[in-house]
N, C-alpha and C positions, 0 to 999 in steps of 0.2 A: 514328536515336536515340542511339546511342553512339558518334557521330563524335568524334574525337579522343581516346578512351579506349581503351588499349591492354589489352583483356580478359585477355591472357595472363599479365598481372602480377598479377593477382587470384587468390589461393590460397583456394579455398572451405574446405579443410581448416583453414587458419589461422583463417579467419572462424568457422568453426564451433567452433573450441576457445576462441575468444576470447568468443562468445556463450554458451556453456557456463560459462566461468570467471566470464562478469559475472552468469550466473544464480545460480550458488552464492553468489557474494558478495551478490548483493541478498538471496537468502533468510537468510545469516547476518547481514546488517546488519538485516534486518526483525525478527528475534527481539530484537534490541538496542532498537530504537524501540517508544516506548509513546504510545499516542493515547489521551485520555480526553475524555468528554463528560459534561455535566451536564444533566440536565431537570429540570422544577417546581421551578426555583430551587434546585437542589441535591440534592433529595429522592431523586434517582436518579442515581447516578455508575457509569459503566461505562468501564472501560480493556481495550484489546486492544494486542497487540503488532503489529509491522509484518507479520506474518504471518497478520494476522486472526485470533489466538487470543485469546479472552476470558481475561483474567487477573486480572480484579477486578470485582466488582459489588457495589456498596453501595445498599440500599434503606431509607429512613427507615420506621421502625416504624408510623408513621401512615397509610402506604400499605397495609398488610398487611390492614386492613378495607375496603379500596377498590378492588376487583378492576379495575374500568373503568378508573379513573385510573391504577393500576399498568402496566396493559397498555399505554395510550396514551404513557405516560412512557418505559416500556422501549423502545417501538417508536421513538419520537422519538430517544432517546439511542444505539440500535443504528444507526439509519441515519445520524445524524451522525458516529459514531466510524468507522463502514465509510467514508463519503465521505472523512474526513480520511485514513485509510490508503490508499485507492484514489489519491486526489490525490498523496499522498507516493510510491506506487509508479510513477504514470505521470511524475512530476517527475525520480525517479531514472533511469527508463528513457531520457528523453528526454536526460539528461546523458550516461549511457552511451553512446547511440547516437551522440552528438556527437563523439565520438573514433573512431568506427568507420565511417568513410565511404570504401570504397573506391573512389569515383568522384571524390574530392576531388582537385584538382590542386596 
């Protein structure tokens, strides 16, 4: 399975240090990213940062008397903005891991 790979040249401590450094950088970068979703034609606007922390929520006054619509639109906006954040995290992880392949020749 590992034919042609010199496992003695792989330093696990260095790899773990790189992983920890990348995780810290990702968390720092995440707090700077902002993802926004609108639902109901803009009646709901929800923003989160890259660490999935809600940073802003705007609700049109007309929804305050329609609890069912408010709930549906909030759920829609939350699901959308969380998906945006997750997709960004996955893309960032793939980019980071691309430069950290100890088995590359």
